C-alpha positions in Angstrom: 0.0 0.0 0.0 1.3 3.4 -1.0 1.3 6.5 1.3 0.1 8.6 -1.6 -3.6 9.4 -1.6 -4.0 10.6 -5.2 -1.7 10.3 -8.1 -2.4 11.6 -11.6 -1.2 9.0 -14.0 -1.4 11.4 -17.0 -0.6 15.1 -16.5 1.3 17.4 -18.8 3.9 20.1 -18.9 3.7 22.9 -21.4 7.2 23.2 -22.7 8.7 26.7 -22.2 10.0 28.6 -25.2 13.6 27.8 -24.5 13.5 24.0 -24.4 14.7 23.2 -27.9 16.9 26.2 -28.1 18.8 25.0 -25.0 18.7 21.3 -25.3 18.9 20.6 -29.1 22.0 19.0 -30.3 24.3 21.4 -32.3 23.7 19.7 -35.6 20.0 20.6 -35.4 19.9 23.7 -33.2 19.4 26.1 -36.2 16.2 24.1 -37.1 14.9 23.8 -33.5 11.2 24.1 -32.8 10.5 27.7 -31.5 7.8 30.1 -30.5 6.9 33.0 -32.7 4.7 35.9 -31.8 1.9 36.2 -34.4 0.1 39.4 -33.7 -0.8 39.2 -30.0 -0.4 35.4 -29.8 2.4 32.9 -29.1 2.5 30.0 -31.6 4.9 27.0 -31.8 6.4 26.2 -35.2 8.9 23.8 -36.5 9.7 24.2 -40.2 6.7 22.8 -42.1 5.0 21.4 -39.1 2.6 23.7 -37.1 2.7 22.7 -33.5 -0.1 24.9 -32.3 -0.8 28.0 -30.3 0.1 28.0 -26.6 -3.5 28.5 -25.3 -4.5 25.3 -27.0 -2.4 23.4 -24.4 -3.9 25.2 -21.4 -7.5 25.8 -20.3 -7.7 23.8 -17.0 -10.3 25.2 -14.7 -11.9 27.6 -17.2 -15.6 27.4 -18.0 -16.3 26.4 -21.6 -17.3 29.9 -22.6 -14.0 31.3 -21.4 -11.7 28.9 -23.3 -9.3 30.4 -25.9 -7.8 29.0 -29.0 -4.9 31.5 -29.0 -2.9 33.2 -26.3 0.5 33.9 -24.8 2.7 32.2 -22.2 2.4 35.2 -19.9 -1.4 35.3 -19.8 -2.5 31.7 -20.6 0.1 29.1 -19.6 0.0 28.4 -15.8 3.5 28.9 -14.3 3.4 25.3 -13.0 3.1 24.0 -16.5 6.8 24.8 -17.0 8.2 25.5 -13.5 8.3 22.5 -11.2 8.4 24.5 -7.9 5.3 26.5 -9.0 3.6 23.3 -10.0 3.6 22.0 -6.4 1.2 24.9 -5.4 -1.1 24.2 -8.3 -1.2 20.5 -7.4 -2.0 21.4 -3.8 -5.1 23.3 -4.9 -6.3 20.0 -6.4 -5.2 17.7 -3.6 -3.0 15.7 -5.9 0.3 14.5 -4.4 2.1 13.2 -7.4 2.0 13.2 -11.2 3.2 11.2 -14.2 4.2 13.9 -16.7 3.7 13.8 -20.5 4.6 16.6 -23.0 2.2 18.9 -24.8 4.1 20.6 -27.7 6.3 17.5 -28.3 3.2 15.2 -28.7 2.5 17.1 -31.9 6.0 16.3 -33.2 5.1 12.8 -34.1 4.0 14.5 -37.4 7.5 15.7 -38.2 8.3 13.8 -41.4 12.1 13.6 -41.2 13.1 10.7 -38.9 16.5 11.9 -37.8 15.3 15.4 -37.0 12.2 14.0 -35.2 14.4 11.8 -33.1 16.7 14.7 -32.2 13.7 16.8 -31.1 12.6 14.0 -28.9 16.0 13.5 -27.4 16.1 17.2 -26.5 12.7 17.0 -24.8 13.7 13.8 -22.9 16.8 15.6 -21.5 14.7 18.6 -20.5 11.9 16.7 -18.8 14.5 14.7 -16.8 15.9 18.0 -15.5 12.3 19.2 -14.7 11.6 16.2 -12.6 15.0 15.9 -10.9 14.4 18.2 -7.9 11.2 16.2 -6.9 11.8 12.5 -7.9 9.1 11.2 -5.5 6.5 13.6 -6.9 7.1 13.9 -10.7 7.7 10.9 -12.9 8.7 11.9 -16.4 7.7 10.1 -19.6 10.1 10.4 -22.5 9.1 10.2 -26.1 10.5 8.0 -28.9 10.8 8.1 -32.7 10.4 4.5 -34.0 11.6 4.9 -37.6 14.9 3.6 -36.4 14.2 0.8 -34.0 17.7 0.2 -32.8 18.1 4.0 -32.1 14.7 3.9 -30.3 16.0 1.0 -28.1 19.1 3.1 -27.3 16.9 6.0 -26.3 15.0 3.8 -23.9 18.2 3.0 -22.2 19.3 6.6 -22.2 16.0 7.7 -20.8 16.4 5.2 -18.0 19.8 6.6 -17.1 18.3 10.1 -17.2 15.9 9.1 -14.5 12.7 8.9 -16.6 10.0 6.4 -15.6 8.7 5.4 -19.0 8.6 6.3 -22.7 5.8 7.1 -25.2 5.5 6.1 -28.8 3.0 6.8 -31.5 -0.4 5.3 -30.9 -0.6 4.5 -34.6 2.7 3.6 -36.3 3.2 4.3 -40.0 3.8 1.4 -42.4 4.0 -1.5 -40.0 2.0 -2.5 -36.9 3.5 -3.1 -33.5 3.0 -6.8 -34.1 5.8 -6.6 -36.6 9.0 -8.4 -35.4 11.1 -5.4 -36.4 9.9 -3.8 -33.1 11.4 -6.6 -31.0 14.6 -4.6 -30.0 12.3 -1.9 -28.6 10.2 -4.3 -26.6 13.4 -6.0 -25.4 14.9 -2.7 -24.2 11.8 -1.6 -22.4 11.6 -5.0 -20.7 15.3 -4.9 -19.8 15.0 -1.3 -18.3 11.6 -1.9 -16.7 10.2 1.0 -18.6 6.5 1.0 -19.4 5.7 2.1 -22.9 2.8 4.5 -23.4 0.4 4.9 -26.3 -1.0 8.4 -25.8 -4.0 9.9 -27.5 -3.3 12.2 -30.5 0.2 10.9 -31.3 -0.5 9.4 -34.7 2.4 9.7 -37.2 0.2 11.6 -39.6 -2.0 13.9 -37.5 -5.1 15.2 -39.3 -6.2 18.7 -38.8 -9.9 18.4 -38.2 -12.6 21.1 -37.8 -16.3 21.2 -36.8 -18.2 17.9 -36.8 -15.1 16.1 -38.3 -13.1 17.1 -35.2 -15.8 16.1 -32.8 -16.5 12.7 -34.4 -12.7 12.1 -34.4 -12.5 12.8 -30.7 -15.4 10.5 -29.9 -13.8 7.6 -31.9 -10.2 8.4 -31.0 -9.7 5.2 -28.9 -10.0 3.0 -32.1 -6.3 3.5 -32.8 -5.1 2.2 -29.4 -7.6 -0.7 -29.6 -6.0 -1.8 -32.9 -2.5 -1.5 -31.5 -3.3 -3.5 -28.4 -5.2 -6.2 -30.3 -2.4 -6.7 -32.7 0.2 -7.0 -29.9 -2.0 -9.4 -28.0 -2.9 -11.7 -30.9 0.5 -11.8 -32.4 2.1 -13.0 -29.2 4.2 -9.9 -28.4 3.4 -10.3 -24.7 4.1 -14.1 -24.8 7.6 -13.2 -26.1 8.2 -10.4 -23.7 6.5 -11.4 -20.4 7.6 -8.4 -18.5 6.6 -5.7 -21.0 4.1 -3.1 -19.8 1.9 -1.0 -22.1 0.0 2.1 -21.0 -3.0 3.4 -22.9 -2.8 7.0 -22.0 -5.9 9.3 -22.2 -7.8 7.0 -24.4 -10.3 6.5 -21.6 -11.6 3.0 -20.5 -15.3 2.4 -21.3 -14.4 0.6 -24.5 -12.2 -1.9 -22.8 -14.9 -4.1 -21.4 -16.3 -4.9 -24.9 -12.8 -5.1 -26.3 -11.9 -8.0 -23.9 -15.1 -9.9 -24.3 -14.9 -9.7 -28.1 -11.2 -10.6 -28.2 -11.8 -13.7 -26.0 -14.7 -14.8 -28.1 -12.9 -14.5 -31.4 -9.8 -16.2 -30.0 -11.8 -19.3 -29.4 -14.3 -19.2 -32.3 -12.0 -18.2 -35.1 -8.9 -20.3 -34.3 -9.7 -22.8 -37.1 -9.6 -20.0 -39.7 -6.7 -17.8 -38.6 -3.2 -18.6 -37.3 -2.7 -16.8 -34.0 0.5 -16.1 -32.0 -0.9 -17.2 -28.7 -2.1 -20.7 -27.6 -5.8 -21.5 -27.6 -5.8 -22.1 -23.8 -4.4 -18.6 -23.1 -7.1 -15.9 -23.5 -6.4 -12.5 -24.9 -7.8 -11.1 -21.6 -5.1 -12.9 -19.7 -2.4 -10.9 -21.6 -4.4 -7.6 -21.3 -4.7 -8.0 -17.5 -1.0 -8.8 -17.1 0.5 -6.2 -19.4 -1.9 -3.3 -20.2 -2.7 -0.3 -18.0 -5.2 2.5 -18.9 -5.6 6.1 -17.8 -8.8 8.0 -17.7 -10.3 11.2 -16.2 -14.1 11.1 -15.9 -15.1 7.8 -17.5 -17.9 6.5 -15.2 -19.0 3.9 -17.7 -15.5 2.3 -17.5 -15.6 2.3 -13.7 -18.8 0.4 -13.8 -17.0 -2.3 -16.0 -14.0 -2.4 -13.7 -14.4 -6.1 -12.8 -14.1 -7.0 -16.5 -11.4 -4.5 -17.4 -9.4 -5.2 -14.2 -9.2 -3.0 -11.1 -5.4 -3.3 -11.1 -5.3 -2.1 -14.7 -6.9 1.3 -14.2 -5.2 4.6 -13.3 -7.0 7.9 -12.8 -5.5 11.1 -14.2 -6.2 14.8 -14.0 -4.7 15.8 -17.4 -3.6 19.1 -15.9 -3.2 21.8 -17.4 -5.1 20.8 -20.6 -8.6 22.0 -21.3 -10.1 18.6 -20.5 -8.5 18.6 -17.1 -10.4 17.9 -13.9 -8.4 20.6 -12.0 -9.2 22.2 -9.6 -12.2 20.0 -8.9 -10.6 16.6 -9.1 -11.7 15.5 -5.6 -15.4 16.4 -6.3 -15.2 14.5 -9.6 -13.6 11.5 -7.9 -16.3 11.4 -5.3 -19.0 11.4 -8.0 -17.6 8.9 -10.5 -16.5 6.5 -7.7 -19.8 6.5 -5.9 -20.5 2.9 -4.7 -17.0 1.7 -5.4 -15.4 -0.1 -2.4 -12.6 2.0 -0.8 -9.9 -0.6 -1.5 -10.7 -0.6 -5.2 -10.9 3.2 -5.3 -7.5 3.5 -3.7 -5.9 1.2 -6.3 -7.3 3.2 -9.2 -6.6 6.7 -7.9 -3.1 6.0 -6.4 -1.8 2.5 -5.8 -1.7 1.2 -9.4 0.3 4.2 -10.6 2.6 4.0 -7.6 3.4 0.4 -8.3 3.8 0.8 -12.1 6.0 3.9 -11.8 7.9 2.9 -8.7 6.9 5.6 -6.3 8.7 5.1 -3.0 
C-alpha cells in the first residue's frame, strides 16, 4: 500500500519557449522548434509542421465559454506547467500528491516527417523533462518520447531515458507502415523490458496527424480510442506479450469504457476463429489474460468504465487529471472522484486513484 492518496497518471507540462533552443544537439539547433509571436499570440512552429498555439495546451479550470484557441505564455500558460516548484502549489489546490508527466508541444512532433530530425527533437525533450523532474523525484515521474523509424536507435533512447531518471517512454499510438506486431519492433520491446520502462500509447500521437474542424473534429474525438484498440489487439494476438513477459503498455488518455467490450470480443474471437486464422498465442491462453497482465489504462471522468472495472481489471486502471489541458479535472478533481467512484469499495478506489500508478512507476 502506498502513502500517496491521489496520483495523476497522466498530466502534462507545457514546454517553455527555450526547451529546444537550450537542449537541441548542435547539428539541429538552427532548425529547432521555436515560439513565434503572431500578432498578439504565441505560436509553436517547426519548419513545415505547425505545433499549435500556446493557449490550446492550457484551459484547465476555465468554463467552456472562457476557453481560448490562442494566447500567450504570460497570460495563458500556468507557471506550474513549465516550472516544477510552482507546479507544487497548483497540485496542492487539487489535492494531488504526485503526477506522471507527459509533454504537450512534443506530442505534436510525431508528425515531423524527417526521422533523424524528429528523433533529435525527442532526445532534447527527454533531457529537459528529466531536469524538470530531478528536484522532486518522488512527486514527478517523467515520460520520455521516442521516434520509432529507427528501432535500434529507439531502443538506445529507452536505455538513455532510464539513465536520465525517466520512468517510461511514449511512442506513436498508430505507427506508420508497420503494426506493433511486426517483429522489427522486437529490439524496442526488449529494451523496455530490460529497463523496466512502461511504454505509453498516448492519444493524438498518430504519425500523420489530421487537422480536423467542426463535426469532423468532434467525431474524431469520440472515436479516437479505435487506434489504441487496434495497436493492443495486434500486440496481443501476435504474441508480443508471450515473447516479452515483463513488457508493460499504458493506454494514456484513451479512456476506458471501450475496454470491457474489447476484452469480451477478443476472448470470443480467439476461441471461435482459431480454425480460420493462425494466432500467435495458444488457444488455452485468452487475450484477456495478456491484457490484464500487461496493459494499463488512464482516464479522467469515465464513469462507464468504472462500472465495468471487474471486466477490465481494477489493477489495470489509473485515474488522471490531465492538468493543465482544457479537458483537465483541475481544480475540482476531488469532487469528480467522489462522484464517479460512488458505490466503489474503498480498497478498489485507492488502487485506481493512487496504488496502481505508484506500483507501475515505482513511487517510493
